[in-house]
C-alpha positions in Angstrom: -55.1 190.1 -20.4 -54.4 191.7 -23.7 -54.5 195.4 -24.3 -54.7 196.6 -27.8 -53.3 200.0 -28.7 -55.9 201.9 -30.7 -54.5 205.4 -30.6 -51.2 207.0 -29.5 -51.0 210.6 -30.4 -51.1 213.8 -28.3 -54.3 215.7 -28.9 -52.2 218.5 -30.2 -51.6 216.4 -33.3 -55.2 216.5 -34.5 -55.5 218.8 -37.6 -58.7 220.3 -36.3 -57.1 221.6 -33.1 -55.6 225.1 -32.8 -51.9 224.9 -31.8 -50.9 226.1 -28.3 -47.3 227.1 -27.5 -45.7 225.0 -24.8 -44.3 227.0 -22.0 -43.0 224.2 -19.7 -42.4 220.5 -19.9 -44.3 218.3 -19.5 -47.8 219.0 -20.4 -48.3 222.6 -19.3 -49.5 225.0 -22.1 -50.5 228.6 -22.4 -54.0 229.3 -21.2 -56.7 230.3 -23.7 -60.4 229.7 -24.2 -60.9 226.4 -25.9 -63.3 225.6 -28.7 -65.7 222.7 -29.0 -64.6 220.1 -31.5 -65.7 216.7 -32.6 -63.4 213.9 -33.7 -63.4 210.2 -34.4 -60.9 207.4 -34.4 -60.6 207.8 -38.2 -59.8 211.5 -38.0 -56.3 212.2 -39.4 -53.6 213.6 -37.2 -50.8 216.1 -37.7 -47.5 215.3 -36.1 -46.2 218.2 -34.0 -43.7 216.7 -31.6 -40.2 215.5 -32.3 -36.6 216.6 -32.8 -36.5 220.3 -33.9 -40.3 220.6 -33.5 -42.0 222.9 -31.0 -44.1 220.8 -28.6 -47.8 221.4 -28.3 -50.7 220.7 -26.0 -54.4 221.1 -26.1 -56.2 223.4 -23.7 -59.8 222.4 -23.2 -60.7 226.0 -22.2 -63.0 227.1 -19.4 -66.5 227.5 -20.8 -69.2 224.9 -20.5 -69.1 224.0 -24.2 -65.3 223.8 -24.4 -64.0 220.3 -25.0 -64.0 217.3 -27.3 -66.7 214.7 -28.2 -65.0 211.7 -29.5 -66.7 208.9 -31.4 -65.2 205.5 -30.6 -65.8 201.8 -31.5 -68.0 200.0 -29.0 -65.3 197.4 -28.1 -64.8 196.1 -24.5 -63.1 198.4 -22.0 -62.0 201.9 -23.0 -58.7 203.0 -21.5 -57.3 206.5 -21.7 -54.1 207.8 -20.3 -52.8 211.4 -20.7 -50.8 214.1 -19.2 -53.3 216.3 -17.3 -52.5 219.8 -16.0 -55.0 221.7 -13.8 -54.1 225.4 -13.4 -56.9 225.9 -10.8 -60.0 224.3 -9.3 -63.4 225.1 -10.9 -65.8 227.6 -9.4 -68.4 224.8 -8.9 -69.0 221.2 -9.8 -68.4 220.5 -13.5 -68.0 217.6 -15.9 -64.6 216.2 -16.8 -65.3 212.9 -18.7 -68.5 211.3 -20.0 -69.0 207.9 -21.5 -72.3 207.8 -23.4 -74.4 206.0 -26.0 -75.4 209.2 -27.7 -73.3 212.4 -27.8 -74.3 215.2 -25.4 -75.7 218.3 -27.0 -72.7 220.3 -25.7 -69.3 219.1 -24.5 -69.8 220.4 -20.9 -73.5 219.4 -20.6 -75.0 216.4 -19.0 -75.6 213.5 -21.4 -78.9 211.7 -21.7 -77.4 208.3 -21.0 -74.2 206.7 -19.7 -72.0 208.1 -16.9 -69.7 211.0 -16.1 -66.9 212.0 -13.8 -67.1 215.5 -12.2 -64.8 217.7 -10.2 -65.8 220.5 -7.8 -64.2 223.5 -6.1 -63.0 221.4 -3.1 -61.0 219.0 -5.4 -63.6 216.3 -5.0 -64.4 213.8 -7.8 -67.9 212.3 -8.3 -69.2 209.6 -10.6 -72.8 210.3 -11.7 -75.3 208.4 -13.7 -76.6 210.7 -16.4 -80.2 209.3 -16.6 -81.1 210.4 -13.1 -78.1 212.5 -12.0 -77.5 210.1 -9.1 -74.1 210.2 -7.4 -72.7 206.7 -7.4 -69.6 207.5 -5.5 -67.8 210.5 -4.1 -64.0 210.8 -3.5 -62.3 212.3 -0.5 -62.1 216.0 -0.6 -58.9 217.7 -1.8 -57.6 214.7 -3.7 -56.7 217.0 -6.6 -55.3 220.5 -6.4 -54.8 223.4 -8.8 -51.5 224.4 -10.4 -50.6 220.7 -10.6 -49.8 218.3 -13.3 -50.8 214.6 -13.2 -50.6 211.4 -15.2 -54.4 210.7 -15.4 -55.8 207.3 -16.3 -59.5 206.7 -16.8 -61.3 203.5 -17.9 -64.9 202.5 -18.5 -66.2 199.0 -19.1 -69.9 199.5 -20.3 -70.6 195.7 -20.4 -69.3 194.2 -17.1 -69.7 197.6 -15.6 -67.3 200.0 -13.9 -65.8 203.5 -14.3 -62.4 204.3 -12.7 -60.2 207.3 -12.5 -56.6 207.3 -11.2 -54.0 210.0 -10.8 -50.3 209.2 -10.8 -51.0 205.4 -10.6 -53.4 205.5 -7.7 -57.1 204.9 -8.0 -58.9 208.0 -6.8 -62.5 207.0 -7.5 -64.2 203.9 -9.0 -67.9 202.8 -9.3 -69.9 199.8 -10.3 -72.2 201.0 -13.0 -75.1 198.6 -12.4 -76.3 198.8 -16.0 -74.9 197.9 -19.4 -74.8 200.4 -22.2 -73.2 200.7 -25.6 -70.1 203.0 -25.3 -69.9 205.1 -28.5 -68.8 208.5 -27.3 -66.3 209.9 -24.9 -66.5 213.5 -24.0 -63.6 215.4 -22.4 -64.1 218.9 -21.1 -62.9 221.4 -18.5 -65.1 221.8 -15.4 -65.3 225.6 -15.4 -68.6 227.4 -16.1 -67.3 230.9 -16.7 -64.2 232.7 -17.9 -62.9 232.8 -14.4 -63.3 229.1 -14.0 -60.7 226.4 -14.3 -58.8 225.2 -17.3 -57.4 221.8 -18.2 -54.5 221.1 -20.5 -54.0 217.6 -21.9 -51.2 216.0 -23.9 -49.8 212.6 -24.9 -53.1 210.9 -25.1 -52.9 207.1 -25.2 -56.1 205.1 -26.0 -56.5 201.3 -25.6 -59.3 198.8 -26.0 -59.1 195.5 -24.1 -60.3 191.9 -24.5 -62.6 192.2 -21.5 -60.5 190.2 -19.0 -59.3 193.3 -17.2 -60.5 194.7 -13.9 -61.4 198.2 -12.6 -57.9 198.5 -11.1 -56.1 198.0 -14.4 -54.5 201.3 -15.3 -52.8 202.7 -18.3 -49.2 203.5 -17.3 -47.5 206.7 -18.3 -46.8 206.9 -22.0 -45.1 209.6 -24.0 -45.7 210.3 -27.7 -42.7 211.2 -29.9 -42.9 212.3 -33.5 -40.0 211.5 -35.9 -39.9 213.5 -39.1 -38.4 212.5 -42.5 -34.7 213.3 -42.6 -33.2 211.3 -45.4 -34.0 209.4 -48.6 -35.6 206.0 -48.3 -35.5 202.8 -50.5 -37.7 204.2 -53.2 -38.1 207.7 -54.7 -40.8 207.5 -57.3 -42.9 210.6 -56.7 -42.1 213.9 -58.2 -41.0 217.0 -56.3 -43.0 220.2 -56.6 -41.5 223.4 -55.3 -38.0 224.2 -54.1 -37.0 221.1 -52.1 -33.8 219.5 -53.2 -34.9 216.0 -52.1 -38.2 214.1 -51.8 -37.8 213.7 -48.0 -37.1 217.5 -47.7 -40.4 218.3 -49.3 -42.3 216.5 -46.5 -40.2 217.1 -43.4 -42.4 219.8 -41.9 -44.8 219.6 -39.1 -47.8 220.9 -41.1 -48.9 220.8 -44.7 -48.2 223.7 -47.1 -49.0 224.2 -50.7 -45.7 225.2 -52.3 -43.4 222.3 -51.6 -44.6 218.7 -51.7 -44.4 215.4 -53.5 -46.8 214.3 -56.2 -47.6 211.4 -58.6 -50.1 211.0 -61.4 -49.6 207.2 -61.6 -50.7 204.2 -59.5 -48.2 201.7 -58.0 -45.6 204.4 -57.2 -43.7 204.5 -53.9 -41.9 207.1 -51.9 -40.0 206.1 -48.7 -38.3 208.3 -46.1 -35.9 207.6 -43.3 -36.8 209.4 -40.1 -35.2 211.0 -37.0 -34.2 208.6 -34.2 -35.9 208.2 -30.9 -34.6 210.2 -27.9 -33.0 207.6 -25.6 -34.0 203.9 -25.4 -37.6 203.4 -24.2 -38.3 200.0 -22.7 -41.9 199.7 -24.1 -43.0 200.9 -27.5 -46.7 200.4 -28.0 -46.6 201.0 -31.8 -46.0 203.6 -34.4 -48.5 205.8 -36.2 -47.7 206.7 -39.8 -49.3 210.0 -40.7 -49.7 211.7 -44.1 -51.4 214.8 -45.4 -52.8 214.3 -48.9 -55.3 215.5 -51.5 -56.3 214.5 -55.0 -56.2 217.2 -57.6 -57.3 215.3 -60.8 -60.3 213.3 -61.9 -60.7 209.5 -61.6 -60.1 207.3 -58.6 -57.0 207.5 -56.5 -56.2 205.8 -53.2 -53.3 206.1 -50.8 -51.6 203.5 -48.7 -49.3 204.1 -45.8 -46.2 201.9 -45.2 -43.9 201.1 -42.3 -40.8 199.5 -43.7 -37.9 197.9 -41.7 -35.0 196.1 -43.5 -36.9 195.7 -46.7 -40.1 194.3 -45.0 -43.3 196.3 -45.2 -46.5 196.5 -43.2 -49.2 198.3 -45.3 -52.3 200.1 -44.2 -55.7 199.6 -45.9 -56.4 202.0 -48.8 -57.5 205.6 -48.1 -59.9 206.7 -50.8 -59.1 210.3 -51.8 -61.7 212.6 -53.3 -61.0 215.5 -55.6 -61.0 218.9 -54.0 -59.0 221.7 -52.5 -59.0 220.3 -48.9 -56.0 218.4 -47.5 -56.8 215.3 -45.5 -54.8 214.1 -42.6 -54.5 210.3 -42.8 -53.0 207.9 -40.3 -52.4 204.2 -39.7 -51.3 202.4 -36.5 -48.8 199.6 -36.6 -48.7 197.9 -33.2 -46.0 195.4 -34.3 -42.9 195.8 -36.3 -43.0 194.6 -39.9 -42.6 190.8 -40.0 -44.0 190.5 -36.4 -42.7 191.1 -32.9 -42.7 194.1 -30.7 -41.2 197.4 -31.7 -37.8 198.2 -30.2 -35.7 201.4 -30.3 -33.5 199.8 -33.0 -36.4 198.8 -35.3 -38.1 202.2 -34.8 -34.9 204.0 -35.7 -34.5 201.7 -38.8 -38.1 202.3 -39.8 -38.9 204.1 -43.1 -42.2 205.7 -43.7 -43.8 205.1 -47.1 -46.4 206.4 -49.4 -48.0 204.2 -52.1 -50.3 205.6 -54.8 -52.9 202.9 -55.4 
């Protein structure tokens, strides 16, 4: 079986998400009412975890429309793994995850097609078919409790047909779907229906697609997401500094964009590279790296941006991002599942990696 890393970034890194202050490691965040949001696999990300950076997490809130509707490619099995914190059980049965052909009208509502996983006030999970609301399978009661954090893994194969949810490496509930459908949307939400209902906080989301040779018991193991920020000059410094930074890397070493200190270029074919902070410890498996940039185009004419991962003078380069003129900043990201030149990433190659920008 081959699992392909599609996305590896805590939800807190999406630029559209309001930041929440972390109050305890891992995964637990301050409670507040969430907001409905819609994202896609091409949405840019903002790095918010790393050395010297305050960790963040996303609270899905506790109203029926609080959550995320995520547009995804319709490719094989969809695997999600995440840190999942449940402060309390819901007041009644509510939706947690939906896998659908069309997006539901609200994050917490029942979709017109596909399937969903629900949780009720006894800690019981159910898998329901949206078209007729039929319960396909029910878990044992009290399989999940409030004020508890879990590593949650959920997978759905819309072609050969199953939906599985696991907590801390154990399958809690799985169902044979019985119909094939085109998976285009994943909806994540809290199961609460009112302000006194339950909240869910998620962090360190890992998303995979597979080649279709997997089974319903194949789970995403725990994965952590670490953000390394620029901390030294790289091999090329061809962009111009704007603002008070004394070096190019120091103009972009923050965790969010700002408009007074940044790097700029008016030419094509120019490069800026930055060394980055080292990983904490020596992880045994590194699924890949995601290079993220925040950019905007301020002049007329065409201008593209390419993102680079560079190790020992060898580059992997993203496809071109087409920038449009305007005041808005765009968060752009590219995933590099292998080290430049081929082979798996190791702690050594990640620590040697330089992040690069190319004006194209």
